C-alpha positions in Angstrom: 129.0 -91.4 -43.0 132.0 -92.5 -44.9 130.0 -95.2 -46.6 127.5 -92.7 -48.0 130.3 -90.4 -49.2 131.9 -93.3 -51.1 128.6 -94.3 -52.7 128.0 -90.7 -53.8 131.4 -90.5 -55.4 130.8 -93.8 -57.3 127.4 -92.5 -58.6 129.0 -89.3 -59.8 131.7 -91.2 -61.7 129.1 -93.5 -63.4 126.9 -90.6 -64.4 129.9 -88.8 -65.9 130.9 -91.9 -68.0 127.4 -92.4 -69.2 127.2 -88.7 -70.3 130.5 -88.9 -72.2 129.4 -92.2 -73.9 126.0 -90.8 -75.0 127.2 -87.3 -76.0 127.1 -86.8 -79.9 130.5 -86.4 -81.5 131.2 -82.8 -82.6 131.0 -82.2 -86.3 134.2 -82.3 -88.2 134.5 -79.2 -90.4 137.0 -80.9 -92.6 134.5 -83.6 -93.4 132.0 -81.1 -94.9 134.7 -79.6 -97.0 135.6 -83.1 -98.3 132.0 -83.9 -99.3 131.7 -80.6 -101.2 135.1 -81.0 -102.9 135.0 -81.6 -106.7 135.4 -85.2 -107.9 138.5 -85.6 -110.1 137.5 -87.3 -113.4 138.8 -87.9 -116.9 136.6 -86.6 -119.8 136.5 -86.3 -123.5 134.3 -84.5 -126.0 132.0 -86.3 -128.4 133.0 -86.1 -132.0 131.4 -86.3 -135.4 132.8 -88.7 -138.0 132.2 -91.9 -140.1 132.1 -95.2 -138.3 131.9 -98.6 -139.9 129.3 -101.1 -138.8 131.4 -104.2 -138.3 130.5 -107.7 -137.0 133.3 -109.6 -135.3 133.2 -113.3 -136.0 135.3 -116.4 -135.7 136.1 -118.1 -139.1 138.0 -121.0 -140.3 140.3 -121.5 -143.3 139.0 -123.9 -145.9 140.8 -125.3 -148.9 139.4 -123.9 -152.2 139.7 -127.4 -153.5 140.6 -130.6 -151.6 141.1 -134.0 -153.2 141.7 -137.3 -151.3 143.4 -139.5 -153.8 142.4 -143.2 -153.8 143.6 -146.1 -155.8 141.5 -146.9 -158.9 142.9 -150.4 -159.1 144.1 -153.0 -156.7 147.8 -153.2 -156.3 150.9 -152.8 -154.3 152.7 -149.4 -153.8 156.1 -149.4 -155.6 157.3 -145.8 -155.0 156.2 -142.6 -153.3 158.2 -139.9 -155.0 156.6 -136.8 -153.5 157.8 -134.9 -150.4 155.5 -134.1 -147.6 154.2 -130.6 -147.8 155.4 -130.2 -151.4 153.8 -127.8 -153.8 152.6 -129.8 -156.8 151.3 -129.0 -160.2 148.4 -130.8 -161.9 149.7 -134.0 -163.6 152.8 -134.3 -161.4 153.5 -137.9 -160.3 152.7 -138.5 -156.7 152.8 -142.4 -156.4 153.4 -145.5 -158.4 151.9 -148.9 -158.1 153.6 -152.1 -159.2 152.8 -152.2 -163.0 153.8 -155.8 -163.7 150.3 -157.3 -163.4 148.8 -154.5 -165.6 151.5 -154.9 -168.2 150.8 -158.6 -168.5 147.1 -158.0 -168.9 147.8 -155.4 -171.6 150.0 -157.9 -173.5 147.3 -160.6 -173.2 144.6 -158.2 -174.5 146.9 -157.1 -177.4 147.5 -160.8 -178.3 143.8 -161.6 -178.3 143.2 -158.6 -180.5 145.9 -159.7 -183.0 144.5 -163.3 -183.2 140.9 -162.1 -183.7 142.1 -159.5 -186.3 143.6 -162.4 -188.3 140.4 -164.3 -188.1 138.5 -161.2 -189.3 140.8 -160.9 -192.3 140.2 -164.6 -193.2 136.4 -164.1 -192.9 136.7 -161.1 -195.3 138.6 -163.2 -197.8 136.1 -166.1 -197.5 133.1 -163.8 -198.2 134.8 -162.2 -201.2 135.7 -165.6 -202.7 132.3 -167.1 -202.1 130.5 -164.1 -203.5 132.3 -164.7 -206.9 131.4 -168.5 -206.7 127.8 -167.7 -205.9 127.5 -165.5 -208.9 128.7 -168.4 -211.1 126.2 -170.7 -209.4 128.7 -173.0 -207.6 127.7 -171.8 -204.1 124.2 -171.5 -202.6 122.8 -168.4 -201.2 122.5 -170.0 -197.7 126.3 -170.8 -197.7 127.1 -167.1 -198.5 124.7 -166.0 -195.7 126.5 -168.2 -193.2 129.9 -166.7 -194.2 128.5 -163.1 -193.8 127.4 -164.0 -190.3 130.8 -165.4 -189.5 132.3 -162.1 -190.8 130.0 -160.0 -188.6 130.9 -162.1 -185.6 134.6 -161.7 -186.3 134.2 -157.9 -186.6 132.3 -157.8 -183.2 135.0 -159.9 -181.6 137.7 -157.5 -182.8 135.8 -154.5 -181.4 135.5 -156.3 -178.1 139.3 -157.0 -178.2 140.0 -153.3 -178.8 137.9 -152.4 -175.8 139.6 -154.9 -173.7 143.0 -153.6 -174.8 142.0 -150.0 -174.1 140.8 -151.1 -170.6 144.0 -152.9 -169.9 146.0 -149.8 -171.1 143.8 -147.6 -168.9 144.3 -149.8 -165.8 148.1 -149.6 -166.5 147.8 -145.8 -166.5 146.0 -146.0 -163.1 149.2 -147.6 -161.6 150.7 -144.1 -161.8 148.9 -141.7 -159.5 149.1 -138.0 -160.5 148.1 -134.7 -158.9 144.7 -133.7 -160.2 145.0 -130.0 -159.2 147.7 -127.5 -158.3 148.2 -127.4 -154.5 150.0 -128.6 -151.5 150.3 -132.3 -150.8 149.9 -133.5 -147.2 151.6 -136.2 -145.2 152.6 -139.6 -146.7 149.8 -142.0 -145.9 151.2 -145.1 -147.6 154.7 -146.5 -148.2 156.4 -148.8 -150.7 155.0 -152.3 -150.2 151.6 -151.2 -148.9 148.7 -153.1 -150.5 145.9 -150.9 -151.6 142.3 -151.6 -152.8 140.2 -149.8 -155.3 138.4 -146.7 -153.9 139.4 -147.8 -150.4 142.8 -146.6 -149.3 143.6 -142.9 -149.3 147.0 -142.4 -150.9 147.5 -138.7 -150.4 145.5 -135.4 -149.9 146.1 -132.4 -152.1 144.7 -129.0 -150.9 144.5 -125.9 -153.0 145.0 -122.9 -150.7 145.6 -120.3 -153.4 142.9 -118.9 -153.2 141.7 -119.9 -149.7 138.1 -119.9 -148.5 137.2 -118.5 -145.1 133.9 -119.9 -143.7 132.1 -118.2 -140.8 128.6 -118.2 -139.3 126.7 -114.9 -139.1 124.0 -114.6 -136.3 120.5 -114.3 -137.7 120.0 -110.9 -136.0 122.3 -109.4 -138.6 120.3 -110.7 -141.6 118.5 -107.4 -142.2 121.8 -105.3 -142.4 123.3 -108.1 -144.5 120.5 -108.1 -147.1 120.7 -104.3 -147.2 124.5 -104.5 -147.8 124.2 -107.1 -150.5 121.6 -105.0 -152.3 124.2 -102.3 -152.6 126.8 -104.6 -154.2 129.5 -107.0 -153.2 130.6 -106.9 -149.5 134.0 -107.6 -148.1 135.5 -109.1 -144.9 138.7 -108.4 -143.2 140.6 -111.6 -142.1 143.4 -111.8 -139.6 144.8 -114.2 -137.0 143.0 -114.4 -133.6 145.9 -112.6 -131.9 145.9 -109.8 -134.5 149.5 -110.3 -135.4 150.5 -109.2 -138.9 148.6 -107.2 -141.5 144.9 -108.0 -142.0 143.8 -109.1 -145.5 140.6 -108.3 -147.4 138.5 -111.1 -148.7 135.4 -110.8 -150.9 132.3 -112.6 -149.7 131.6 -115.3 -152.3 128.9 -117.5 -150.7 125.8 -116.9 -148.6 123.8 -120.0 -147.6 120.1 -120.1 -148.6 118.9 -121.0 -145.1 119.6 -120.3 -141.4 120.7 -123.3 -139.4 117.8 -123.8 -136.9 120.2 -125.5 -134.5 122.6 -122.6 -134.1 120.5 -119.7 -135.4 123.4 -118.7 -137.8 123.8 -118.3 -141.5 126.8 -119.9 -143.2 129.0 -117.6 -145.3 132.3 -117.9 -147.1 134.8 -115.3 -148.3 137.5 -115.8 -150.9 141.0 -114.8 -149.9 143.8 -114.6 -152.5 146.3 -115.9 -149.9 149.2 -115.4 -152.4 151.9 -115.7 -149.7 150.1 -118.7 -148.1 149.9 -116.9 -144.8 146.8 -118.8 -143.8 146.2 -122.5 -143.9 143.2 -124.7 -144.3 141.6 -125.6 -140.9 143.1 -122.6 -139.2 140.9 -120.5 -136.9 140.8 -116.9 -138.1 139.3 -113.6 -137.0 136.7 -112.2 -139.4 135.4 -108.6 -139.4 132.4 -108.3 -141.7 131.7 -104.7 -142.8 127.9 -104.3 -143.3 127.6 -100.5 -143.6 129.3 -97.2 -142.7 127.6 -94.5 -140.6 128.2 -91.0 -142.0 128.6 -88.1 -139.7 127.8 -90.1 -136.6 128.2 -88.7 -133.0 130.8 -90.9 -131.3 132.3 -91.1 -127.8 135.1 -93.3 -126.3 133.9 -96.7 -125.3 134.9 -95.9 -121.6 132.1 -93.3 -121.5 129.3 -95.8 -121.8 127.7 -96.9 -118.5 124.7 -99.0 -117.6 122.2 -97.5 -115.3 118.6 -98.0 -114.1 117.4 -96.2 -117.2 119.5 -98.4 -119.5 122.6 -97.2 -121.4 123.7 -93.7 -120.2 126.7 -91.3 -120.4 127.7 -88.8 -117.7 128.0 -85.4 -119.3 129.7 -82.4 -117.8 127.6 -79.2 -117.6 129.1 -75.7 -118.1 129.1 -75.2 -114.4 131.2 -78.4 -113.9 128.1 -80.3 -112.7 126.9 -83.8 -113.8 124.0 -84.7 -116.1 123.2 -88.3 -116.6 122.0 -88.6 -120.2 120.2 -91.8 -121.6 121.6 -92.8 -125.1 121.2 -95.6 -127.6 124.2 -97.4 -129.1 124.2 -97.7 -132.8 127.6 -99.2 -133.5 131.0 -99.8 -131.9 134.4 -99.9 -133.6 138.0 -99.4 -132.6 137.3 -97.9 -129.2 134.6 -95.5 -130.4 130.8 -95.9 -130.0 128.3 -94.2 -132.3 125.1 -93.3 -130.4 122.0 -91.2 -130.5 120.7 -88.8 -127.8 123.8 -86.8 -127.6 125.1 -83.7 -129.5 128.6 -83.4 -130.9 131.0 -81.4 -128.7 129.5 -82.5 -125.4 132.0 -83.3 -122.7 131.5 -86.8 -121.3 133.2 -88.5 -118.4 135.4 -91.4 -119.3 136.8 -92.4 -115.9 135.8 -91.8 -112.3 132.1 -92.7 -112.6 131.9 -94.6 -109.3 132.2 -91.5 -107.2 129.7 -89.4 -109.1 126.1 -88.6 -108.2 123.6 -86.3 -109.9 124.7 -83.5 -107.5 128.4 -84.0 -107.8 130.8 -81.3 -108.9 133.8 -82.4 -111.0 137.3 -81.5 -111.8 138.6 -82.6 -115.1 142.1 -84.0 -115.0 144.2 -84.7 -118.1 145.5 -88.3 -118.5 149.0 -88.8 -117.1 151.6 -88.7 -119.8 154.0 -91.6 -120.2 157.5 -90.9 -118.7 160.1 -90.1 -121.4 162.3 -92.9 -122.5 165.9 -92.7 -121.1 168.6 -91.6 -123.4 171.0 -94.2 -124.8 173.3 -95.4 -122.1 171.3 -93.8 -119.3 170.2 -96.0 -116.4 166.5 -96.6 -116.1 
């Protein structure tokens, strides 16, 4: 009898545990209130204004003129009077070769010219004398013709001597290397005692960086707006350093290539920058903002309002009853944290933060952005 009583108690305990395990949990009234609570979001109104259509590109500084100086004669470097990085004017002496050999050649050419000039004078005198004798019948016509030939040969020899003298003088001038343009000279590439060969050894490099060219490649998808902008007149680009430090400078587009590079799908362009303070250098990477057009009275919203959905680009608008309407839009341009778009009217409230918690049936509560704490007064502990 006791055995059956214990078995009955065990069965009751097991049945009660199974019931408690399988019983559905009671609804939490607070949970329902939480699901129906408004979602806090940040929002802003769409505005109407002008927005520039700008293409952000990476450019590179390029010297307006660059000359690699090479020796025009063989020789040995005697002196390098310029200072590395020095600003030079056209005609300023940069380097001297040993002129001894060229001076000797010039003196030899001048001596040959003087000798042949004396022979020319003698040939002139002979022709004059024999002309008088031939008129008197003492000299044959053949003899006079021979003397005229000697005179012509002497004149040609003197002309050749003059050319040789001029060449020797020119080679002597090549021993002094001068700056061909105004600009900045680079590092010293040769030193006194260096042997140089004609058109072989680079002696120095002079770059003109006032003005400076900025070259950049424009993707071919922008060719249509570019042609339209060029049809209206000259276009400009804004040039700055990649980190945006310092004031950006305006450069006028001066060159548009006549073909798209098939390897990169880009069009080479160059802009001319005054660079009066030499803020930028040749070879430096630069940030280029090319202004192709300006949208007038465009509807704009903050960049944070743009979202990507199943229907493409959308914005979450706030209805008058604080509900949510997901509105498809099309982006026209973007600049300085603002996006110009179509499919939205000016003055519409759009959500800028808090999108992840929103659904088409959500209710929202618009919060103002938190203001930055005031700075402590002078001498006050932070």
